[in-house]
VOLOBA-461926 format. One line per 2 residues: number of its first residue (from 1); their letters; for each residue x negated, y negated, z negated of C-alpha. Coordinates in Angstrom, 2 decimals. Layout:
<pts>
NUM	A	X/Y/Z; ...
</pts>
This chain:
<pts>
1	MR	-0.07/-0.21/0.04; -1.11/-3.60/0.88
3	QE	-2.13/-5.40/-2.23; -0.51/-8.94/-2.14
5	KK	-2.84/-11.78/-2.46; -2.25/-14.18/-5.17
7	FS	-2.45/-17.71/-5.03; -3.16/-20.48/-7.57
9	DA	-0.76/-23.18/-7.32; -3.07/-26.49/-7.30
11	IF	-3.05/-30.17/-6.16; -6.16/-31.58/-4.38
13	VI	-6.86/-35.25/-3.49; -9.03/-36.32/-0.55
15	TE	-12.04/-38.23/-1.62; -13.92/-38.76/1.64
17	ER	-12.97/-38.76/5.36; -15.17/-38.58/8.57
19	SC	-13.24/-38.97/11.64; -10.47/-36.69/10.68
21	PF	-7.80/-36.89/13.09; -4.96/-36.39/10.54
23	YN	-5.56/-37.29/6.91; -6.73/-40.26/4.94
25	VG	-8.71/-40.70/1.66; -6.39/-40.74/-1.48
27	EE	-3.82/-38.31/0.42; -2.69/-35.21/-1.64
29	LK	-3.04/-31.48/-0.49; -0.75/-29.19/-2.46
31	VE	-0.57/-25.24/-2.79; 2.70/-24.32/-4.11
33	AH	4.86/-21.26/-4.01; 2.60/-19.39/-1.22
35	SV	2.74/-22.58/1.03; 0.35/-25.42/1.97
37	VV	2.09/-28.83/1.78; 0.33/-31.64/3.47
39	PA	1.38/-35.44/3.41; 4.54/-36.61/4.83
41	AK	4.71/-36.92/8.56; 1.44/-35.44/9.09
43	AT	0.45/-32.23/11.11; -0.73/-29.16/9.39
45	CM	-4.36/-28.57/10.30; -5.02/-24.72/10.33
47	IL	-8.58/-25.10/9.70; -7.59/-27.01/6.37
49	VE	-5.13/-24.22/5.78; -7.51/-21.38/5.97
51	KL	-9.88/-23.34/3.74; -7.10/-23.82/0.98
53	VS	-6.27/-20.33/1.26; -9.75/-19.31/0.45
55	IT	-10.09/-21.71/-2.22; -6.91/-20.79/-4.03
57	TK	-6.99/-16.93/-3.60; -10.46/-16.45/-5.43
59	KQ	-10.87/-16.11/-9.08; -12.23/-19.11/-10.12
61	TF	-11.43/-22.21/-12.11; -11.34/-25.62/-10.44
63	ER	-12.84/-27.45/-13.46; -16.01/-26.92/-15.10
65	FS	-17.38/-28.59/-18.51; -20.65/-30.18/-19.00
67	QL	-22.18/-32.91/-21.22; -20.54/-35.67/-18.88
69	GV	-16.89/-34.06/-19.84; -14.63/-32.23/-17.39
71	QK	-15.95/-32.12/-13.77; -13.72/-31.67/-10.83
73	SN	-14.56/-29.10/-8.21; -15.26/-30.52/-4.69
75	FD	-14.67/-28.75/-1.27; -14.61/-29.65/2.38
77	CG	-12.43/-28.61/5.08; -14.99/-26.96/7.10
79	GC	-14.60/-29.62/10.24; -13.46/-29.62/13.90
81	QG	-14.43/-32.93/15.36; -13.96/-34.64/12.07
83	MI	-14.01/-33.75/8.26; -12.56/-34.35/5.02
85	RF	-13.60/-33.69/1.46; -11.43/-33.32/-1.41
87	EY	-11.46/-32.30/-5.12; -9.17/-30.39/-7.50
89	KK	-6.61/-32.82/-8.95; -4.40/-30.71/-11.20
91	EK	-2.51/-27.51/-11.35; 0.94/-27.60/-9.81
93	GF	2.50/-25.83/-12.89; 1.96/-28.61/-15.47
95	AT	1.36/-27.34/-18.95; 2.64/-30.56/-20.64
97	LQ	5.46/-32.79/-20.82; 3.34/-35.56/-20.20
99	MK	2.11/-34.23/-16.77; 5.56/-33.26/-16.00
101	LL	6.67/-36.90/-16.37; 3.91/-38.08/-14.37
103	SE	4.60/-35.58/-11.60; 8.19/-37.06/-11.64
105	TE	7.16/-40.80/-11.62; 4.95/-40.07/-8.53
107	AR	7.83/-38.27/-6.62; 10.12/-41.25/-7.79
109	RR	7.62/-43.67/-6.24; 7.48/-42.07/-2.99
111	RM	11.13/-41.96/-2.71; 11.25/-45.93/-3.68
113	HL	8.55/-46.24/-0.99; 10.78/-44.59/1.79
115	DK	13.90/-46.28/0.57; 12.29/-49.64/0.39
117	FY	10.61/-49.70/3.90; 13.54/-47.78/5.63
119	GR	16.39/-50.04/4.36; 14.29/-53.12/5.58
121	LR	13.23/-51.75/8.84; 16.68/-50.51/9.73
123	NF	17.97/-53.96/9.72; 15.41/-55.29/12.18
125	HL	16.67/-55.43/15.88; 13.42/-53.87/16.94
127	FE	14.24/-50.81/15.36; 17.82/-50.47/16.46
129	SL	16.85/-47.71/18.94; 15.25/-45.47/16.73
131	DD	17.12/-42.62/15.22; 17.18/-42.00/11.35
133	DA	14.71/-39.16/11.39; 12.09/-40.96/13.70
135	LA	12.36/-44.08/11.56; 11.86/-42.18/8.41
137	DL	8.72/-40.48/9.85; 7.34/-43.91/10.86
139	TA	8.25/-45.21/7.23; 6.36/-42.44/5.54
141	LL	3.22/-43.59/7.46; 3.49/-47.35/6.41
143	EL	1.46/-49.33/3.80; 2.96/-52.56/2.00
145	KK	0.51/-55.70/2.09; 1.08/-59.20/0.80
147	YP	-0.71/-62.42/1.81; -0.52/-65.97/0.45
149	AN	-0.41/-68.75/2.81; -3.45/-69.72/4.97
151	KV	-4.90/-66.10/4.54; -6.59/-64.57/7.48
153	LL	-4.74/-61.52/8.78; -6.78/-60.65/11.57
155	KK	-10.21/-62.45/12.68; -11.21/-62.92/16.23
157	GD	-14.16/-60.35/17.05; -13.40/-57.83/14.18
159	PG	-12.56/-54.22/15.11; -8.93/-53.45/15.29
161	TH	-7.90/-51.15/12.30; -4.10/-51.53/11.96
163	LF	-0.72/-52.40/13.58; 1.15/-55.09/11.71
165	IL	5.12/-55.11/11.30; 6.19/-58.57/9.96
167	LQ	8.39/-58.16/7.14; 8.74/-61.57/5.70
169	GQ	7.11/-64.75/6.16; 5.27/-66.44/9.24
171	VG	1.68/-66.21/11.11; 0.07/-67.97/13.65
173	VI	-2.32/-66.99/16.36; -5.09/-69.73/16.27
175	AD	-7.67/-70.51/18.91; -11.35/-71.17/18.30
177	DG	-10.74/-74.94/17.99; -8.05/-74.52/15.60
179	HR	-5.15/-74.93/18.00; -2.20/-72.85/17.38
181	LA	-1.37/-70.94/20.20; 1.76/-69.30/19.11
183	EM	4.02/-68.38/15.90; 5.51/-65.12/14.91
185	SK	8.14/-64.43/12.28; 9.91/-61.53/10.58
187	GE	10.60/-58.51/12.98; 7.66/-59.05/15.28
189	IF	4.46/-56.82/15.55; 0.78/-57.74/16.25
191	GE	-2.57/-55.98/16.16; -1.48/-53.40/18.76
193	MS	-3.79/-54.65/21.71; -7.06/-53.98/19.93
195	LL	-5.83/-50.69/18.91; -4.93/-49.63/22.65
197	SG	-7.89/-51.13/24.04; -10.63/-50.23/21.56
199	EP	-11.62/-53.90/21.83; -12.28/-56.34/19.17
201	VS	-9.52/-58.68/18.13; -9.03/-61.39/20.64
203	CS	-7.49/-64.02/18.64; -7.52/-64.84/14.85
205	IY	-4.22/-64.74/13.08; -3.48/-66.62/9.65
207	SL	-0.38/-66.55/7.51; 1.43/-69.92/7.53
209	QE	3.34/-69.07/4.43; 3.46/-66.26/1.86
211	TE	3.71/-63.15/3.88; 4.78/-59.67/3.69
213	VA	3.74/-57.12/6.31; 3.84/-53.21/6.75
215	TL	0.70/-51.85/8.15; 0.08/-48.76/10.25
217	SI	-3.71/-47.41/10.39; -5.29/-46.76/13.82
219	KN	-5.21/-43.38/12.94; -1.76/-42.82/12.35
221	FK	-0.72/-45.20/15.21; -2.57/-42.86/17.63
223	YV	-1.00/-39.97/15.74; 2.66/-41.36/16.27
225	LK	2.00/-41.96/20.01; 0.74/-38.30/20.40
227	KY	2.92/-36.30/18.26; 6.41/-38.23/18.22
229	PV	7.94/-38.73/21.58; 10.60/-40.90/20.26
231	LQ	8.36/-43.12/18.63; 6.30/-43.39/21.52
233	LF	9.02/-44.55/23.60; 9.87/-47.13/21.03
235	LL	6.30/-48.43/20.44; 6.08/-48.85/24.43
237	KM	9.14/-51.09/24.36; 7.58/-53.24/21.90
239	LV	4.43/-53.50/23.82; 6.16/-54.37/26.99
241	DR	7.93/-57.27/24.93; 4.43/-58.47/23.48
243	AQ	3.00/-58.17/27.03; 5.64/-60.43/28.39
245	AM	5.20/-63.12/25.65; 1.57/-62.87/26.27
247	AL	1.98/-63.79/29.90; 4.24/-66.55/28.97
249	RS	1.62/-67.93/26.66; -1.26/-67.58/29.37
251	GN	0.85/-69.42/32.13; 1.35/-68.77/35.66
253	IT	-1.07/-66.38/37.34; -2.28/-67.77/40.56
255	SG	-4.16/-66.29/43.70; -7.92/-66.72/43.07
257	MS	-7.91/-66.03/39.47; -11.22/-64.62/38.39
259	GE	-12.93/-63.64/35.08; -15.27/-60.99/33.31
261	LD	-13.92/-57.96/31.43; -15.54/-58.94/28.38
263	EI	-13.48/-62.01/28.08; -10.08/-60.17/28.86
265	NM	-10.16/-56.18/28.73; -8.87/-54.09/31.38
267	VE	-5.53/-53.16/29.36; -4.72/-56.97/28.77
269	LL	-5.44/-57.76/32.62; -3.23/-55.24/34.11
271	QL	-0.40/-56.15/31.39; -0.74/-59.79/32.40
273	IN	-0.17/-58.96/36.25; 2.67/-56.33/35.30
275	SS	4.53/-58.86/32.86; 4.47/-61.56/35.63
277	QK	5.87/-59.09/38.15; 3.06/-60.33/40.54
279	TG	2.24/-58.86/44.18; -1.32/-58.67/44.76
281	II	-4.66/-57.12/44.39; -7.26/-57.08/41.78
283	EL	-10.75/-56.38/43.01; -13.45/-55.38/40.50
285	IL	-17.22/-55.34/40.82; -18.49/-52.90/37.93
287	DD	-21.73/-51.65/36.94; -21.49/-48.44/39.03
289	AK	-19.32/-49.17/41.59; -16.28/-51.31/43.18
291	AT	-12.59/-50.85/42.44; -9.39/-52.19/43.78
293	VL	-5.86/-52.03/42.03; -2.61/-52.68/44.05
295	FR	0.43/-54.04/42.48; 4.00/-54.59/43.97
297	DG	6.37/-56.67/41.75; 4.21/-55.82/38.81
299	EL	3.86/-52.07/39.41; 0.81/-50.06/39.97
301	IQ	1.10/-48.61/43.52; -2.67/-47.68/44.31
303	VK	-5.92/-47.61/42.39; -9.27/-46.63/43.76
305	YR	-12.48/-46.31/41.93; -15.63/-44.43/42.94
307	NL	-14.18/-41.32/44.67; -11.03/-41.14/42.43
309	VG	-7.49/-42.26/43.74; -4.12/-42.84/41.78
311	KD	-3.51/-41.88/38.02; -7.34/-40.53/37.93
313	AL	-8.89/-43.62/39.02; -6.68/-45.68/36.69
315	FA	-7.66/-43.69/33.72; -11.41/-43.91/34.25
317	LL	-10.97/-47.60/35.06; -9.23/-48.30/31.68
319	AQ	-12.50/-47.02/29.83; -14.71/-49.84/31.52
321	KS	-15.80/-52.45/29.26; -17.70/-55.16/31.59
323	GH	-17.68/-56.08/35.12; -16.09/-59.15/37.12
325	FT	-12.52/-59.31/38.49; -10.79/-61.39/41.21
327	YT	-6.74/-61.58/41.82; -5.48/-62.19/45.01
329	KG	-1.78/-62.63/45.90; -0.14/-60.38/48.48
331	IP	-0.79/-56.81/49.67; -1.33/-55.11/53.30
333	TK	2.06/-54.82/55.10; 1.67/-50.88/55.24
335	MN	1.66/-50.87/51.21; 5.21/-52.25/50.86
337	DQ	6.67/-49.19/51.05; 4.26/-47.19/48.86
339	PP	6.06/-45.71/45.80; 4.65/-46.80/42.42
341	LG	2.38/-44.49/40.64; 4.76/-44.14/37.68
343	GF	6.23/-46.35/34.91; 3.77/-48.92/34.08
345	MG	3.59/-48.66/30.21; 3.67/-44.87/30.33
347	LI	0.93/-44.78/32.41; -1.21/-47.05/30.43
349	ME	-0.40/-45.00/27.25; -1.33/-41.66/28.96
351	GV	-4.57/-43.31/30.12; -5.43/-44.39/26.41
353	QW	-4.58/-40.88/25.23; -6.69/-39.32/28.12
355	ID	-9.82/-41.53/26.97; -9.39/-40.66/23.33
357	EQ	-9.27/-37.00/24.33; -12.46/-37.23/26.60
359	EE	-14.31/-38.88/23.63; -13.43/-36.10/21.58
361	ED	-14.66/-33.58/23.91; -17.97/-35.56/24.42
363	WQ	-18.31/-35.47/20.67; -17.86/-31.83/20.26
365	QK	-20.55/-31.30/23.17; -23.08/-33.19/21.08
</pts>
């Protein structure tokens, strides 16, 4: 007869994270009732499950005593393209009334977190298209931050780390000379462009009054886009709205416009043409080759780069960080009936995901 494995119920807390695609420092991992429980709205990593099973089926204590007092046992997940380290926090079956109360307090705090964000986001016009389950998934990944007036939320040149959702207050988009380019208020989002493009933040954003925001980390942002199709479609709609607003602030795009990709990244450049519903050609001179991108009424109809065409050329082009571009109005007559390569924002999001996957493959090969 096969002997059943005995599991030790326990809770572990993540203390260190190195490029893990799923989990963050401070999140808890639980083993209880012969199952592994990961943070809410997160995927279950099988490498981590195997490690936790190995830890909790061994006859060992997760704590040791020394002259420094009780020491927690530390573990790592084993690693894929990233790695986490975690330590024993406490047994699942609490022995004292005090620990049971602490557990109940933590559960209550998490329910309050969900209720607080869910109720506020549900009242926003931007979130009307999300069903209850999708909104709950997004809510579970958000963190609340408060800023006093005249505080820098995003600084030009810094790497993008979070998507911001304005819950209360008002922020200003500030130019280098201190001129206020735009204002945003309750229900609007910002910070998404640097997350998509991988480029530094393009404009500084200050709180104009006491401001409250919900933030979504870059890791959770990419996770949402990859794992939740409903949320992905919703975020695409928000990005379209932001791109249109950016085009209006930039003014009318005219034939002969030129510039450098280190001044406006490829994603922003393409969105600018799309949002203005222009018909024309972007010609690029890059370090390794030339490229052409054709638009008709703002839709991509042809992309050529090196020996690539279509979507493959577009995805490779999105990864380019430097080069010179020129926009010219109009396309050849023979291209008037050329069908679009696909929905513009869908293509951009697919390309960004493709770049992430290529970077992961390159990392694993090193």
